[in-house]
Structure formats: C-alpha cells, structure tokens
C-alpha positions in Angstrom: 185.1 120.5 116.2 181.7 121.5 117.4 180.3 121.0 113.6 182.0 117.8 113.5 180.5 116.5 116.7 176.9 117.7 115.6 177.3 115.9 112.4 178.2 112.7 114.0 175.1 113.0 116.3 172.8 113.6 113.4 174.3 110.6 111.6 173.7 108.4 114.6 170.1 109.6 115.0 169.4 108.8 111.5 170.9 105.3 111.7 168.7 104.7 114.7 165.5 106.0 113.1 166.3 103.9 109.9 167.0 100.8 112.1 163.6 101.4 113.9 161.7 101.7 110.7 163.4 98.7 109.2 162.5 96.6 112.3 158.9 97.9 112.3 158.7 96.9 108.7 160.0 93.4 109.4 157.7 92.9 112.2 154.8 94.2 110.0 155.8 91.7 107.4 156.1 89.0 109.9 152.7 89.8 111.3 150.9 90.3 108.0 147.5 88.6 108.0 147.3 85.6 105.7 144.6 86.5 103.0 143.3 84.0 100.3 144.0 85.7 96.9 143.8 84.5 93.2 144.8 85.6 89.8 142.3 86.8 87.4 142.0 84.9 84.3 139.5 85.2 81.2 137.4 82.2 80.6 134.4 80.8 78.7 131.6 80.1 81.0 128.0 78.9 81.1 125.5 81.3 82.9 122.3 79.9 84.4 119.7 82.3 85.4 116.4 81.5 87.1 113.2 83.3 87.2 110.0 82.4 89.1 107.5 81.6 86.5 103.6 81.4 86.5 102.5 78.7 84.2 99.3 79.1 82.2 97.5 77.1 79.5 97.7 78.5 76.0 93.8 78.5 76.1 91.9 78.9 79.3 88.3 79.9 79.3 85.3 80.1 81.7 82.2 78.1 80.5 79.1 80.1 81.6 75.5 79.7 80.7 74.2 82.1 78.0 70.5 81.6 79.0 68.6 80.9 82.2 67.3 77.2 82.8 67.5 74.1 85.0 70.7 72.1 84.8 69.3 69.0 83.5 72.1 66.7 83.1 76.0 66.7 83.0 77.6 64.6 80.3 81.2 64.2 81.6 83.3 64.0 84.8 85.0 66.7 86.7 88.8 67.0 85.4 88.1 64.8 82.4 89.5 65.3 78.9 86.7 66.5 76.3 86.9 67.1 72.7 85.8 70.1 70.6 82.0 70.1 70.2 81.4 67.4 73.0 78.3 67.9 75.0 79.1 68.8 78.5 75.9 70.3 80.2 72.2 70.1 79.1 69.9 72.6 80.5 66.0 72.8 80.2 63.7 75.8 79.7 60.0 75.3 78.6 59.5 79.0 78.1 62.3 79.0 75.5 60.7 76.0 73.8 57.4 77.9 73.7 59.1 80.9 72.3 60.5 78.8 69.5 56.9 77.4 68.7 55.6 81.0 68.7 58.4 82.1 66.4 57.6 79.3 64.0 53.9 80.2 63.8 54.6 83.8 63.4 56.9 83.2 60.5 54.3 81.0 58.8 51.6 83.7 59.4 54.0 86.4 58.0 54.7 84.2 55.0 51.1 83.7 54.1 50.4 87.5 54.6 53.1 88.2 52.2 51.7 85.6 49.6 48.3 87.3 49.9 49.9 90.7 49.4 51.8 89.6 46.3 48.5 88.0 44.8 46.7 91.3 45.5 49.5 93.5 43.9 49.3 91.2 40.7 45.7 91.7 40.6 45.8 95.3 41.0 48.5 95.4 38.2 46.2 93.7 35.8 43.4 95.9 36.5 45.7 99.1 36.1 46.8 97.6 32.6 43.2 97.3 31.7 42.5 100.9 32.9 39.9 99.6 35.2 41.4 101.4 38.4 43.8 104.2 38.5 47.7 103.6 38.8 47.9 104.9 42.3 46.1 101.9 43.5 49.0 99.9 42.2 51.5 101.8 44.4 49.5 101.1 47.4 49.4 97.4 46.7 53.3 97.4 46.0 53.7 99.1 49.5 51.6 96.6 51.1 53.6 93.8 49.5 56.9 95.4 50.7 55.5 95.7 54.3 54.4 91.9 54.2 57.8 90.8 53.1 59.6 93.0 55.8 57.4 91.2 58.3 58.6 87.8 57.1 62.2 88.9 57.5 61.4 90.0 61.1 59.7 86.7 61.8 62.8 84.8 60.4 65.1 86.8 62.6 62.8 86.3 65.6 62.8 82.4 64.7 66.6 82.3 64.3 66.9 84.0 67.9 64.7 81.4 69.4 66.6 78.5 67.7 69.8 80.0 69.0 68.6 80.2 72.5 67.4 76.6 72.4 70.9 75.7 71.1 72.5 77.5 74.1 70.7 74.8 76.4 73.1 72.4 75.0 76.5 73.5 76.2 79.4 72.1 74.3 83.2 72.3 74.5 84.6 75.1 72.3 87.8 73.4 72.0 89.7 70.2 73.0 90.9 70.4 76.5 90.5 69.5 80.2 87.5 70.5 82.2 87.7 71.6 85.9 85.4 71.2 88.8 81.6 71.6 88.4 80.4 74.0 91.2 76.7 73.5 90.0 74.8 70.2 90.5 71.9 68.7 88.4 68.6 70.2 89.2 70.0 73.6 90.1 68.4 76.7 88.6 71.1 78.3 86.3 70.9 82.2 85.6 72.4 83.8 82.5 76.1 84.0 83.0 76.5 81.5 85.8 79.9 79.9 85.9 79.6 76.2 85.1 83.3 75.3 84.9 86.5 76.2 83.2 88.3 74.6 80.2 91.9 74.5 79.6 94.0 73.6 76.4 97.4 72.3 77.9 98.8 70.7 74.8 101.1 73.8 75.1 101.7 76.1 78.1 103.0 79.5 78.6 105.6 80.2 81.6 105.3 84.0 82.3 108.3 85.5 84.3 109.4 88.9 85.2 112.8 90.7 84.8 113.9 94.0 86.6 114.9 96.9 84.7 118.5 96.8 85.8 118.8 93.0 84.9 117.2 93.8 81.6 119.8 96.3 80.8 122.5 94.1 81.9 121.3 91.3 79.7 120.8 93.6 76.7 124.5 94.5 76.8 125.8 90.9 77.3 123.2 88.6 76.1 121.1 90.4 73.5 119.9 87.2 72.1 118.0 86.6 75.3 116.2 89.9 74.9 115.6 90.3 71.3 115.6 86.8 69.8 113.9 83.4 70.4 116.1 81.3 72.7 115.8 77.9 74.4 114.5 77.8 78.0 114.4 75.0 80.5 111.5 74.7 83.1 112.3 73.7 86.7 109.2 72.2 88.4 108.1 73.2 91.9 109.7 69.9 93.3 113.1 71.0 92.0 113.0 68.4 89.1 113.9 69.5 85.5 111.1 69.3 83.0 111.7 66.9 80.2 110.9 69.2 77.2 112.7 72.4 76.2 110.8 75.6 75.6 111.3 78.9 73.8 111.2 82.4 74.8 109.0 83.9 72.3 107.4 87.1 73.5 107.9 90.2 76.0 105.7 93.1 77.1 106.4 96.5 75.5 106.5 98.4 78.8 107.9 98.2 82.3 105.3 97.9 85.1 105.0 101.2 86.9 104.3 99.4 90.2 106.9 96.8 90.2 109.5 98.2 87.8 109.8 94.8 85.9 109.0 93.6 82.4 107.3 90.4 81.7 108.5 87.7 79.3 106.9 84.5 78.1 108.2 81.1 77.4 106.3 78.4 75.6 106.7 74.7 76.3 105.2 71.7 74.8 103.1 69.5 77.1 102.3 66.2 75.1 101.4 64.1 78.1 99.3 66.7 79.9 101.7 66.8 83.0 101.7 70.7 83.4 98.5 72.2 84.4 97.1 75.7 84.3 98.0 77.6 87.5 101.1 75.7 88.2 104.4 77.2 89.4 108.1 76.8 88.6 111.2 78.5 87.4 112.3 79.4 84.0 116.2 78.7 83.5 118.0 80.4 80.7 121.4 79.1 79.8 124.0 81.3 78.0 127.6 80.5 76.8 129.9 83.5 77.5 133.3 83.6 75.9 136.5 85.0 77.1 135.0 86.8 80.0 136.4 88.0 83.5 134.4 86.6 86.4 134.9 87.7 90.0 133.2 85.9 92.9 130.8 88.1 94.9 132.7 87.4 98.0 135.6 89.1 96.6 133.6 92.5 95.9 132.8 95.2 98.3 130.1 97.5 97.4 129.8 101.1 98.6 126.6 102.9 97.5 126.3 102.1 93.9 129.9 101.5 93.2 131.8 98.1 93.4 135.4 97.5 94.5 138.0 94.9 94.8 141.4 94.9 96.5 144.3 94.6 94.2 147.6 92.9 95.4 150.8 94.4 94.0 154.1 92.9 93.7 155.1 94.0 97.3 151.9 92.3 98.7 150.4 95.6 99.4 146.6 95.9 98.7 144.7 98.8 97.3 141.1 99.5 96.4 140.2 99.2 92.7 136.8 100.3 91.3 135.3 97.6 88.9 132.4 97.8 86.5 130.2 94.9 86.5 127.8 94.3 83.5 126.1 91.0 84.7 125.2 89.5 88.2 124.9 85.9 88.5 124.2 83.8 91.6 127.7 84.0 93.2 129.7 85.8 90.5 130.0 89.1 88.7 130.9 89.5 85.0 133.4 92.4 84.8 134.1 94.7 81.8 136.5 97.4 83.1 138.7 98.0 86.2 140.7 94.8 86.3 142.3 92.7 83.8 143.5 89.3 83.3 146.7 88.6 85.2 145.7 90.9 88.1 145.8 89.5 91.6 142.9 90.3 94.0 141.7 89.4 97.5 139.5 86.4 97.2 138.0 86.3 100.6 138.2 88.5 103.8 137.7 91.8 102.1 136.5 93.1 105.5 139.8 92.3 107.1 141.9 94.5 104.9 142.4 98.1 104.3 143.8 100.3 101.5 147.6 100.2 101.8 147.9 97.3 104.2 150.4 94.5 103.6 149.2 90.9 103.5 150.5 87.6 103.4 148.8 86.2 100.1 147.7 82.5 100.0 147.1 81.8 96.4 144.0 79.7 95.6 142.9 78.1 92.3 139.6 79.5 91.1 
C-alpha cells in the first residue's frame, strides 16, 4: 500500500510539472516577439559600385621659360584654346641676339681659316711631289687643315646653340589644348625655368580611383573581368549628374600602396565638348550583372570580430545563429557563397532583439 501511494504521488507531481511546462510554453509562444523574416532566394542582380575619382587630362604640362629674358608680349588669352605650334609668349633678350651675331661671325672666320689651310696643304703637296721640300712638311700642313676643319664644326655648333636659344624666345604650344592662367605679365623679367602657364589636352580624360585590398580580392573572386579586363565605366559628376559618355577601365597599378593599402585603377573617358577639366572630381561607377546569386541585406547580418552571422528560423519558429561567408559587399547587401542556401528563412530586421534558441512570431516580408 505504501508503494502504491508513493507511485500515485509521483504520477501527480509529474502531471503537475508537465502542465506547468505546457502552460509556460504556451505563454512563451503567445508572448513571442513579432520579427520580420524573409525566405532566401537566388536571383540575378545588377551591382553598382562607386569610387571617388580624380579627373586628369591625358596631357597636362607646365610651360616654362628655357632662357632668361623680358616678357615682350602674350599672344592668346587665359583659358583659351590653342593649337599645336601656336605662339603663346614672346620674350626679348639682346644678349642672345648679340651672341647669335658673334656665332655667325665666328663660323665665317673658321670657314675662311679652313679654306686657307686647305690651299696651303695643296701647295705643300705639290712641292713635295716636286721634291722641293721634305714630306714631313705635308704632314704638318694636313694637321693644320684638320684643326681648321674642327674649328669650323665647333663654330657651327655654337651657331646652332645660339639659334636655338633665339628660338626659345618664342614660346609655342607643344600640342593642341587649353591654356591656364598667366601668372606673369608683359614687361616682367623672366628667369630660366619660370612657370608661365599650364597646358591641358582634355579631348580625353583619365579618372583615377583606388580600391582597398579586401575589395580587390572580393572583386577578383566574383567579378574578375573588372580586375583583369577592360570594362565599361560610368562617371558621376560632382553635382550628382551622370556624364553623357561612357568610359573604359584600362589600367591599374602593379603594387598596393604601403601607406593606404589600396591599389589605383584608371578609367578613360572621351571629352569631345571639353566639359571635363583637369583637376575635377567625381565618382567612377562600375556596373556588373551577377547571375543566380544569394543576396542578404546588411541589416540582417550581425558581425562579431571578423565573422558574419544571420539568425536562421526553423519550422518551430526558433532562431539559431548561422555563420555565413560573404564574398562581396555592396551598399546595402552582401553577396553570400556559403552558410545559407536558397529556401532558408532568416531574420530580416531586428537581429539585436533575438537570441540563439529564442522563439519568435515570424512576419514574412517580400524581399
């Protein structure tokens, strides 16, 4: 009888505990927080990536004086369009003009001396043939002739140098382009090397932009054509408008910068109307079409140290943490290759409100 009474008491206690647990579970289910969730689907998508760009002319040079002189005249306007070979500045230097005249006179004198030396060598040669003088006199005459000819070449070189310096007084455009401001005014004394203006050829422009090492690796895995081949690029101007002409990414540096950890790329854009100027800024936009990729919103991802997690929702509406493996980060999304698959349900928003093992009341949304 004692054993039977004990068994009845144990059964009653078990039923009581079960009933309490059931009521607690029902209460927990009824009080479960409503959390937005969505079902993962593979999809084709278009990825837009933006990079701050520095716009530079395909040719941009400083025009400096190569000789000393006074700025006599300016033959174009600041900011104007000039053609190759067009005269821009005219300098004057009387000393260079005098040097040119001296070089011309020196050449004439050297040529006359060489002519006399040649006549003397011919005369000595005739006398040697007649055995009037010894052959050694002929060798001396030929040596004097060679010296005279060398002095002629030296005089010609000096004349060419003087003529070149005179030509430097006329400063012409080395190529077709646009001139900048003129910091020096007519009448100013110009030293050799003085900056007179800059000249830019903006028929085409380069847009330089940098990519971090991590982003470079991500793109190499998922968009190798953006790294290894030529691809179309769009330029977003500083006012937010889209430049009318498409460009091409055509070059990259060979090394990462030790100071910034980035690698530089270059896109080239046509500029037929001259709208873009050297030194302007903007953004390079690269567009890529990805097929059959899993995209997860950034808001659905929780990052701890270097790892990324989402909360999976099972058939009992219980959540558990799941590691995911992003391969590319976009503005608001991650492209995933591993950790989740199509058809999985994950918490869409409010990941900070749930914990591993919690029950939720899922609110399905279309994504």
